[in-house]
C-alpha positions as CSV (number, residue, x, y, z in Angstrom):
1,X,0.0,0.0,0.0
2,X,1.6,3.3,-1.1
3,X,0.9,5.9,1.5
4,X,2.3,9.2,2.7
5,X,1.7,11.1,5.8
6,X,1.9,14.9,6.4
7,X,3.0,16.7,9.6
8,X,-0.6,16.5,10.9
9,X,-0.6,12.7,10.5
10,X,-3.0,12.9,7.6
11,X,-2.5,9.9,5.3
12,X,-2.9,10.0,1.6
13,X,-2.9,7.2,-0.8
14,X,-1.3,6.7,-4.2
15,X,-4.1,6.7,-6.7
16,X,-2.1,4.6,-9.1
17,X,-2.7,1.8,-6.6
18,X,-6.1,2.7,-5.2
19,X,-9.3,3.7,-7.0
20,X,-11.0,6.8,-5.8
21,X,-13.4,4.8,-3.7
22,X,-10.7,2.4,-2.4
23,X,-8.5,5.4,-1.4
24,X,-11.4,7.0,0.5
25,X,-12.3,3.7,2.3
26,X,-8.7,3.4,3.3
27,X,-8.6,7.0,4.6
28,X,-11.9,6.3,6.5
29,X,-10.4,3.1,8.0
30,X,-7.3,5.2,9.0
31,X,-9.5,7.8,10.6
32,X,-11.7,5.1,12.4
33,X,-8.5,3.6,13.9
34,X,-7.3,7.0,15.0
35,X,-10.7,7.8,16.5
36,X,-10.7,4.3,18.3
37,X,-7.4,5.2,19.9
38,X,-8.7,8.6,21.1
39,X,-11.8,7.1,22.4
40,X,-10.0,4.4,24.3
41,X,-7.6,6.9,25.8
42,X,-10.2,9.6,26.5
43,X,-13.0,7.6,27.9
44,X,-12.5,5.2,30.8
45,X,-15.7,4.4,32.7
46,X,-15.0,4.8,36.4
47,X,-17.5,2.0,37.3
48,X,-15.3,-0.5,35.3
49,X,-11.6,-1.0,34.6
50,X,-11.6,-0.5,30.9
51,X,-13.6,0.3,27.8
52,X,-13.5,-3.4,26.8
53,X,-15.1,-4.3,30.1
54,X,-17.8,-1.8,29.4
55,X,-18.5,-3.2,26.0
56,X,-18.6,-6.8,27.1
57,X,-20.7,-6.0,30.1
58,X,-23.2,-4.0,28.0
59,X,-23.3,-7.0,25.7
60,X,-24.4,-9.2,28.7
61,X,-26.8,-6.7,30.2
62,X,-28.6,-5.8,27.0
63,X,-28.8,-9.4,25.6
64,X,-32.3,-10.9,25.5
65,X,-30.9,-14.3,26.4
66,X,-27.7,-14.9,28.4
67,X,-24.9,-14.8,25.8
68,X,-21.8,-17.0,25.5
69,X,-18.3,-15.6,25.1
70,X,-18.4,-16.9,21.4
71,X,-21.6,-15.1,20.6
72,X,-20.3,-11.8,22.1
73,X,-17.1,-12.2,20.2
74,X,-18.9,-12.8,16.8
75,X,-21.3,-9.8,17.5
76,X,-18.4,-7.4,18.2
77,X,-15.9,-8.8,15.7
78,X,-13.4,-9.7,18.3
79,X,-11.6,-12.9,18.9
80,X,-13.2,-15.4,21.3
81,X,-10.0,-15.4,23.4
82,X,-10.0,-11.6,23.8
83,X,-13.6,-11.6,25.0
84,X,-12.8,-14.6,27.3
85,X,-10.1,-12.6,29.0
86,X,-12.4,-9.7,29.6
87,X,-15.3,-11.9,30.7
88,X,-12.9,-13.6,33.2
89,X,-12.0,-10.2,34.7
90,X,-15.8,-9.3,34.9
91,X,-16.4,-12.5,36.8
92,X,-13.5,-11.9,39.2
93,X,-14.9,-8.4,39.8
94,X,-18.4,-9.7,40.6
95,X,-20.0,-8.1,37.5
96,X,-21.0,-11.3,35.7
97,X,-21.5,-15.0,36.5
98,X,-20.9,-18.0,34.3
99,X,-24.0,-20.2,34.1
100,X,-24.5,-23.7,32.6
101,X,-25.7,-23.5,29.0
102,X,-28.6,-25.9,28.4
103,X,-27.8,-25.8,24.7
104,X,-24.1,-26.6,24.9
105,X,-22.1,-28.6,27.4
106,X,-18.8,-26.6,27.3
107,X,-19.9,-23.1,26.2
108,X,-21.2,-21.4,29.3
109,X,-23.5,-18.4,29.3
110,X,-22.9,-15.1,31.0
111,X,-25.3,-13.4,33.3
112,X,-25.0,-10.0,34.9
113,X,-25.1,-9.7,38.7
114,X,-26.8,-6.9,40.5
115,X,-23.4,-5.3,40.9
116,X,-22.8,-5.7,37.2
117,X,-26.1,-4.1,36.3
118,X,-25.3,-1.2,38.6
119,X,-21.8,-0.8,37.0
120,X,-23.4,-0.9,33.6
121,X,-25.9,1.8,34.7
122,X,-23.2,4.1,36.0
123,X,-21.0,3.6,32.9
124,X,-24.0,4.4,30.8
125,X,-24.7,7.7,32.7
126,X,-21.0,8.6,32.3
127,X,-21.2,7.8,28.6
128,X,-24.3,9.9,28.1
129,X,-22.5,13.0,29.6
130,X,-19.4,12.3,27.5
131,X,-21.2,11.8,24.2
132,X,-23.1,15.1,24.8
133,X,-19.7,16.9,25.1
134,X,-18.1,15.3,22.0
135,X,-21.1,15.6,19.8
136,X,-21.1,19.4,20.1
137,X,-21.5,21.1,16.7
138,X,-22.6,17.9,14.9
139,X,-26.1,17.6,13.6
140,X,-28.3,14.5,13.9
141,X,-28.3,14.3,10.1
142,X,-24.5,14.3,9.9
143,X,-24.2,11.6,12.6
144,X,-26.9,9.4,11.0
145,X,-25.1,9.7,7.7
146,X,-21.8,8.7,9.2
147,X,-23.4,5.8,11.1
148,X,-25.1,4.5,7.9
149,X,-21.8,4.6,5.9
150,X,-19.8,2.8,8.7
151,X,-22.6,0.2,9.0
152,X,-22.5,-0.5,5.2
153,X,-18.7,-0.8,5.3
154,X,-18.9,-3.3,8.2
155,X,-21.5,-5.3,6.3
156,X,-19.3,-5.3,3.3
157,X,-16.4,-6.5,5.4
158,X,-18.6,-9.3,6.9
159,X,-19.7,-10.4,3.3
160,X,-16.0,-10.2,2.1
161,X,-14.9,-12.4,5.1
162,X,-17.7,-14.9,4.5
163,X,-16.8,-15.1,0.8
164,X,-13.2,-15.5,1.5
165,X,-13.8,-18.2,4.1
166,X,-16.5,-20.0,2.2
167,X,-18.9,-19.8,5.1
168,X,-20.8,-17.4,7.4
169,X,-18.9,-14.3,8.6
């Protein structure tokens, strides 16, 4: 991939290698990764030890049925091992419990404890305050358009992974 970066860290792509659309997707991915880094370093829920814990706990609290580690990993696009490590910490901290899974002998389900539900509620309140601050100057229409584009790219990635692997993404 032929790239250059200016003094502000802005990446540009060689258009002899990338189409206009491909270059823009590459720039968007670069910006999303930079944004991810800023979000992770700027927003640490005080009720939980990390953003990863907040994401996994939310996946458990908001699930209609108790999820498994594998189900959470698939939903988030993370490795099962990464979610397993976070789930183990959440169990150690008393936020979730492992429960037997009636549908699978070895893949246990996760269930939020009262402490976990309270930690989720606190993290959610903190998140609401934070998102109000960082959304300043952005219209609902702009945010909806950005969300729509990112979702379409995610779906394209899932379809591409499925096609490459010869099975479901």
